[in-house]
C-alpha positions in Angstrom: -19.5 -23.0 -79.4 -19.5 -26.0 -81.7 -22.8 -25.4 -83.2 -24.9 -22.4 -84.1 -26.9 -21.3 -86.9 -26.1 -18.0 -89.3 -29.2 -16.9 -90.8 -31.0 -13.3 -92.3 -28.5 -12.7 -95.0 -27.6 -13.2 -98.8 -25.3 -16.1 -99.1 -22.8 -16.0 -102.0 -21.3 -19.6 -101.9 -18.6 -19.6 -104.9 -20.2 -22.5 -106.0 -20.7 -22.2 -109.7 -23.9 -24.3 -109.7 -25.7 -22.5 -107.0 -23.7 -19.2 -106.4 -26.1 -17.1 -104.9 -28.5 -18.5 -102.0 -31.7 -16.6 -100.9 -33.5 -17.2 -97.6 -31.2 -19.8 -96.6 -29.8 -20.3 -92.9 -26.3 -22.1 -92.7 -25.9 -24.8 -90.0 -22.4 -24.9 -88.4 -21.1 -27.8 -86.5 -17.7 -28.9 -85.5 -16.0 -26.3 -87.9 -18.0 -27.6 -90.9 -21.0 -26.5 -92.8 -23.2 -29.0 -91.7 -26.5 -28.1 -93.6 -28.2 -25.3 -95.7 -31.7 -24.9 -95.1 -34.6 -22.4 -94.6 -34.4 -21.2 -91.1 -37.6 -23.1 -90.3 -35.9 -26.5 -91.0 -33.9 -25.7 -87.9 -36.8 -24.8 -85.7 -36.5 -27.8 -83.3 -32.6 -27.5 -83.0 -31.3 -26.2 -79.6 -28.3 -23.9 -80.4 -27.4 -20.8 -80.9 -29.2 -18.5 -83.8 -27.0 -15.5 -85.1 -28.9 -12.9 -87.2 -26.7 -11.3 -89.7 -29.6 -8.9 -90.5 -29.3 -8.6 -94.3 -25.7 -8.6 -94.8 -23.6 -10.8 -97.1 -22.2 -14.4 -96.5 -19.3 -15.3 -98.3 -16.8 -18.1 -98.0 -13.4 -16.7 -96.3 -11.1 -15.4 -99.0 -7.8 -17.1 -100.3 -4.3 -15.3 -100.8 -2.7 -17.8 -103.2 1.0 -16.1 -102.7 1.9 -13.7 -100.1 5.1 -13.1 -97.9 4.2 -12.6 -94.2 8.1 -11.9 -93.7 7.8 -8.6 -95.4 5.2 -6.9 -93.1 7.9 -4.6 -91.1 9.0 -3.0 -94.0 5.8 -0.5 -93.9 7.0 3.0 -94.3 10.7 2.3 -94.8 12.6 4.8 -96.9 16.1 3.8 -96.6 16.1 1.6 -99.7 18.2 2.9 -102.8 16.5 4.1 -105.8 16.2 1.0 -108.2 16.0 1.2 -112.0 14.8 -2.3 -112.5 13.7 -5.5 -110.5 16.9 -6.9 -109.9 17.6 -3.6 -108.3 14.7 -3.8 -106.1 15.8 -7.1 -104.9 19.3 -6.4 -104.1 18.4 -2.7 -102.6 15.3 -3.8 -100.4 14.2 -7.3 -100.2 17.6 -9.2 -100.1 18.9 -6.5 -97.6 15.6 -6.8 -95.7 15.7 -10.7 -95.3 19.2 -11.0 -94.4 18.5 -9.1 -91.1 15.5 -10.7 -89.8 15.7 -12.5 -86.4 13.5 -15.1 -85.0 11.0 -12.8 -83.3 10.6 -10.5 -86.5 9.7 -14.0 -88.4 7.0 -14.3 -85.5 5.7 -10.9 -85.2 5.5 -10.0 -88.8 3.3 -13.2 -89.4 1.2 -12.2 -86.6 0.5 -8.7 -87.7 0.0 -9.8 -91.3 -2.6 -12.6 -90.4 -4.5 -10.4 -88.0 -4.8 -7.8 -90.5 -6.3 -10.6 -92.9 -8.6 -11.6 -90.5 -9.9 -7.9 -90.6 -10.1 -8.2 -94.3 -11.7 -11.4 -94.5 -8.6 -13.7 -95.7 -8.8 -17.0 -93.9 -6.2 -19.1 -95.9 -2.8 -17.9 -97.0 -0.3 -19.6 -98.8 2.9 -18.1 -97.9 6.7 -18.0 -99.0 9.1 -17.4 -96.4 12.8 -15.9 -96.4 15.1 -15.3 -93.6 18.5 -16.8 -94.8 20.4 -16.1 -91.4 17.6 -16.9 -89.1 16.2 -20.2 -91.7 16.5 -22.9 -89.0 13.0 -22.9 -86.9 11.7 -20.2 -88.9 8.6 -21.8 -90.4 7.5 -22.9 -87.0 7.6 -19.1 -85.9 5.5 -18.1 -88.6 3.0 -21.3 -87.8 2.9 -20.1 -84.2 1.7 -16.9 -85.4 -0.8 -18.4 -87.7 -2.2 -20.4 -85.1 -2.5 -17.8 -82.7 -4.4 -15.7 -85.2 -6.8 -18.5 -86.0 -6.5 -18.5 -89.7 -5.1 -21.4 -92.0 -1.9 -21.3 -93.5 0.6 -23.3 -96.0 4.2 -22.2 -95.4 7.6 -23.0 -97.1 11.0 -21.6 -96.9 12.5 -19.9 -100.0 15.8 -21.6 -101.1 18.3 -19.6 -102.8 21.9 -20.0 -103.8 22.5 -16.2 -103.3 24.0 -16.3 -99.7 26.5 -19.6 -100.3 26.1 -23.1 -100.1 25.5 -23.6 -96.3 22.6 -21.1 -96.5 21.3 -22.9 -99.3 21.4 -26.3 -97.5 19.8 -24.9 -94.3 16.7 -23.7 -96.6 16.4 -27.3 -97.9 16.5 -28.8 -94.6 13.9 -26.2 -93.0 11.5 -27.0 -96.0 12.0 -30.9 -95.2 11.4 -31.0 -91.5 8.5 -28.5 -92.2 7.0 -30.6 -94.6 7.9 -34.0 -92.3 6.2 -32.4 -89.1 3.1 -31.5 -91.4 2.7 -35.1 -92.2 3.1 -36.5 -89.0 1.1 -34.1 -87.1 -1.8 -33.6 -89.4 -3.2 -29.6 -88.4 -6.0 -28.3 -90.5 -4.7 -24.9 -89.9 -1.2 -25.8 -91.4 0.1 -27.2 -94.5 3.7 -27.1 -96.5 5.0 -26.8 -99.8 8.6 -26.7 -100.8 9.8 -23.3 -101.4 12.4 -22.0 -103.6 13.2 -18.5 -104.8 13.6 -18.5 -108.4 15.3 -20.3 -111.1 17.9 -17.6 -111.8 19.1 -17.8 -108.0 19.4 -21.4 -108.2 22.1 -23.4 -109.9 21.9 -27.0 -111.2 23.4 -28.6 -108.2 21.2 -27.1 -105.8 18.1 -27.7 -108.2 19.3 -31.8 -108.3 19.4 -31.5 -104.4 15.7 -29.9 -104.2 14.6 -32.4 -106.4 15.6 -35.5 -104.5 13.6 -34.2 -101.5 10.4 -33.1 -103.2 10.4 -36.7 -105.0 11.2 -38.2 -101.4 8.4 -36.5 -99.8 6.0 -36.5 -102.8 5.1 -32.9 -102.4 4.2 -29.9 -103.9 6.7 -26.9 -104.9 6.2 -23.0 -104.6 8.6 -20.8 -106.7 8.7 -17.5 -108.4 8.7 -17.9 -112.1 9.7 -15.5 -114.7 8.4 -12.5 -112.6 10.8 -10.3 -114.7 12.5 -10.9 -118.0 15.8 -11.0 -116.2 14.9 -14.5 -115.0 14.3 -15.8 -118.6 17.1 -13.9 -119.8 19.7 -15.4 -117.1 18.3 -18.8 -117.6 18.6 -18.9 -121.4 22.1 -17.4 -121.3 23.5 -19.8 -118.5 21.6 -23.2 -119.2 20.2 -22.7 -122.6 16.6 -23.4 -121.3 13.7 -21.0 -120.2 12.6 -20.8 -116.7 9.6 -23.8 -117.0 11.4 -26.1 -119.1 14.6 -26.0 -116.9 12.4 -26.4 -113.6 10.4 -29.1 -115.4 13.5 -31.1 -116.4 14.3 -31.3 -112.6 11.0 -32.8 -111.9 10.1 -29.4 -109.8 6.4 -28.8 -111.5 3.9 -31.3 -110.7 0.1 -30.7 -109.8 0.5 -29.4 -106.3 3.2 -26.9 -107.5 2.5 -22.8 -107.4 4.2 -20.9 -110.0 4.0 -17.2 -109.0 3.5 -14.2 -111.3 4.4 -15.7 -114.7 4.8 -12.3 -116.2 7.1 -13.6 -118.5 6.3 -17.0 -119.7 5.4 -17.9 -123.3 2.6 -19.9 -124.6 4.8 -23.2 -125.0 6.1 -22.5 -121.1 1.8 -22.0 -120.3 1.0 -25.2 -122.0 3.8 -27.3 -120.1 2.2 -26.0 -116.6 -1.2 -26.7 -117.7 0.1 -30.1 -118.9 1.6 -30.6 -115.1 -1.6 -29.4 -113.5 0.2 -26.9 -111.7 -0.9 -23.4 -110.8 0.2 -20.0 -111.9 -0.7 -17.1 -109.2 -0.6 -13.8 -110.3 0.0 -10.8 -108.3 -1.1 -7.6 -110.2 -0.2 -4.8 -107.8 3.4 -6.1 -107.0 4.0 -6.3 -110.8 2.9 -2.8 -111.3 4.8 -1.7 -108.4 7.9 -3.4 -109.6 7.5 -2.6 -113.2 7.9 -6.0 -114.6 4.9 -6.2 -116.7 1.5 -7.7 -116.2 0.9 -11.3 -117.0 -1.3 -12.5 -119.7 -4.0 -14.2 -117.9 -6.3 -14.3 -120.7 -3.9 -16.5 -122.5 -3.1 -18.6 -119.7 -6.6 -19.4 -119.1 -7.2 -19.9 -123.1 -4.1 -22.7 -123.0 -5.8 -24.5 -120.0 -3.6 -23.0 -117.1 -5.4 -22.6 -113.7 -4.8 -19.2 -112.6 -5.0 -18.1 -108.9 -4.6 -14.6 -107.3 -2.2 -13.7 -104.7 -1.0 -10.1 -103.2 2.7 -10.8 -102.9 2.6 -8.9 -99.4 1.7 -5.5 -101.1 -1.6 -6.0 -99.0 -3.7 -8.6 -97.7 -7.2 -7.4 -98.8 -8.0 -9.9 -101.8 -10.9 -8.0 -103.1 -8.9 -4.8 -103.4 -6.3 -7.2 -105.5 -9.0 -8.7 -107.7 -10.3 -5.0 -108.8 -6.7 -4.0 -109.8 -6.1 -7.1 -111.3 -9.0 -6.3 -113.9 -7.8 -3.0 -114.6 -4.6 -4.5 -115.4 -5.9 -6.8 -117.7 -7.8 -4.4 -119.7 -4.4 -2.6 -120.1 -2.6 -5.8 -121.0 -5.2 -6.8 -123.4 -5.8 -3.2 -124.8 -9.4 -3.7 -124.8 -11.7 -3.0 -121.5 -14.0 -5.5 -122.6 -11.7 -8.3 -122.0 -10.6 -10.0 -119.0 -13.3 -9.8 -116.9 -14.6 -13.8 -116.3 -10.7 -14.8 -116.6 -9.5 -12.3 -113.6 -13.1 -12.8 -111.5 -12.2 -16.6 -111.6 -8.7 -16.1 -110.2 -10.1 -15.2 -106.6 -13.9 -16.6 -107.0 -13.2 -20.2 -108.4 -9.2 -21.0 -108.7 -8.1 -19.9 -105.5 -10.8 -22.4 -103.9 -9.5 -24.8 -106.6 -5.8 -24.3 -105.5 -6.4 -24.9 -101.8 -8.6 -27.7 -102.0 -5.2 -29.6 -103.5 -3.9 -28.9 -99.9 -7.0 -28.7 -97.6 -9.9 -31.1 -99.4 -12.9 -30.7 -101.3 -15.3 -27.9 -100.6 -12.6 -25.6 -99.3 -13.3 -21.7 -100.2 -17.0 -22.3 -100.9 -20.1 -22.5 -98.8 -21.6 -25.8 -99.3 -22.6 -28.8 -97.1 -19.6 -30.3 -95.9 -17.3 -27.4 -96.5 -15.1 -25.9 -93.7 -16.7 -23.4 -92.2 -14.7 -20.3 -93.1 -17.0 -17.6 -93.7 -17.3 -13.9 -93.6 -20.1 -11.4 -93.3 -19.7 -8.4 -95.3 -22.0 -5.1 -94.8 -23.5 -4.7 -98.2 -26.9 -3.8 -99.0 -27.0 -3.9 -102.7 -28.7 -1.3 -104.7 -28.9 -3.0 -107.9 -30.2 -6.7 -108.4 -27.9 -9.3 -106.9 -28.7 -12.5 -108.5 -26.7 -15.5 -110.2 -25.9 -13.5 -113.3 -24.8 -10.3 -111.3 -23.1 -11.4 -108.4 -19.3 -11.4 -109.7 -19.9 -7.7 -110.9 -21.0 -6.9 -107.4 -18.2 -8.6 -105.7 -15.9 -6.4 -108.0 -17.6 -3.2 -108.1 -19.4 -3.0 -104.9 -18.6 -5.7 -102.1 -14.9 -4.8 -102.6 -15.9 -1.4 -100.9 -17.9 -2.5 -98.4 -16.8 -3.5 -94.5 -16.1 -7.2 -93.5 -18.1 -7.4 -90.1 -17.0 -10.7 -89.2 -14.5 -13.5 -90.0 -14.9 -17.0 -89.2 -12.6 -19.9 -89.7 -13.1 -23.6 -88.7 -16.3 -22.5 -87.0 -14.4 -20.3 -84.8 -15.4 -16.6 -84.8 -12.3 -14.7 -85.1 -13.9 -11.2 -85.5 -17.6 -10.1 -84.9 -18.8 -6.6 -85.8 -15.2 -5.4 -86.6 -13.9 -6.6 -83.0 -11.2 -9.3 -82.8 -12.4 -12.2 -80.6 -8.9 -13.6 -80.3 -6.9 -14.1 -76.9 -4.5 -11.6 -78.1 -3.5 -8.0 -77.1 -3.3 -6.4 -80.7 -2.2 -3.1 -79.2 0.6 -4.7 -77.3 1.5 -6.8 -80.3 1.4 -3.6 -82.5 3.6 -1.8 -80.0 6.3 -4.6 -80.0 6.1 -4.7 -83.8 7.2 -0.8 -83.9 10.0 -1.8 -81.7 11.3 -4.6 -83.6 10.6 -2.9 -86.9 12.9 0.3 -85.6 15.6 -2.1 -84.6 15.4 -3.7 -87.9 15.5 -0.7 -89.7 18.8 0.5 -87.9 20.2 -3.1 -89.0 18.9 -2.3 -92.7 
């Protein structure tokens, strides 16, 4: 089915000029939105017509910072209690990633990607770590992404914490992946050069990474000042704050993503804005780890493009958006502040970030944009128009069911049922087996 018409629903386009389209149908052809017009305008066209019956049509949602590899931790109760973020890393995540095997990398990504389909997320910018199964790990994740039918930008998390040889393997994994992406263009898959964080990378490693980033002319993806300890370590050991140190190595550019940014100061924010990089806030993760709340209002004031990610806490972007708003109210100590700043992270800025990698129109419904579309079962009980649509997304649509998910014109889910050549129950059964074995190794 490479050509069909979606009609009968209200369209939220995520296009600032025309955010709400009424009495319009969408012609999907060869994975693109070819035309937006009244249904009558297509009367002479021979193709399937799909009536969404008064539901909401929206662009597929984008998650700008995620970790597929953490999927198998759900329910794990073996990690020791942690009094701060560094102990969370040592007691949970750095113990986990050391134990991941090749099939774990694949099944973690596949389970997470299928869940994303169910929640209406069609694009994920991921950050992977499996230090003792690093080689080929991004291809393992990519296989899962392809099978689920979504899009993803992948990178490998380089760190010095497991020694120089493991660090070098991470550099090689990123390099090989980006070369592969450049040589074999695939609209589902893109690549960035991943790093864990400035506090786990010495100058020697940053220098090696910088050489590769410059040679490949690529973007970077790194955790930046997630906890105050990141800043403290860099100041004590290098006499520089996180963003200043990364920038001195040329590791912040217009295609870079700095995740979290909870403890960046205004000077660092302005430097990020000057470079054209994006900061991706992850509110639920930051609250869960008690590291603080990013000052999204200040970032926006200083010209930073701020996106929204889940840091693998969930894959439901509308839930993350809601929590982000409550968190910003608390951060600003004012329940009237932060609405537009937070709403724009998902509805405007995540599309802008994704467009750097996938091209114009990504994350919107407009003529020529990718046909990444979701259908949400939402019948508004108050007026939904160009003035109120953002409020409906946060306070109404976020509580509604995603009925259908389409990516590149391919229907991945319809009426809540996956339409993929995948045995989801068998995959979940295998996931339980792998998780149990992983927990035994933990």
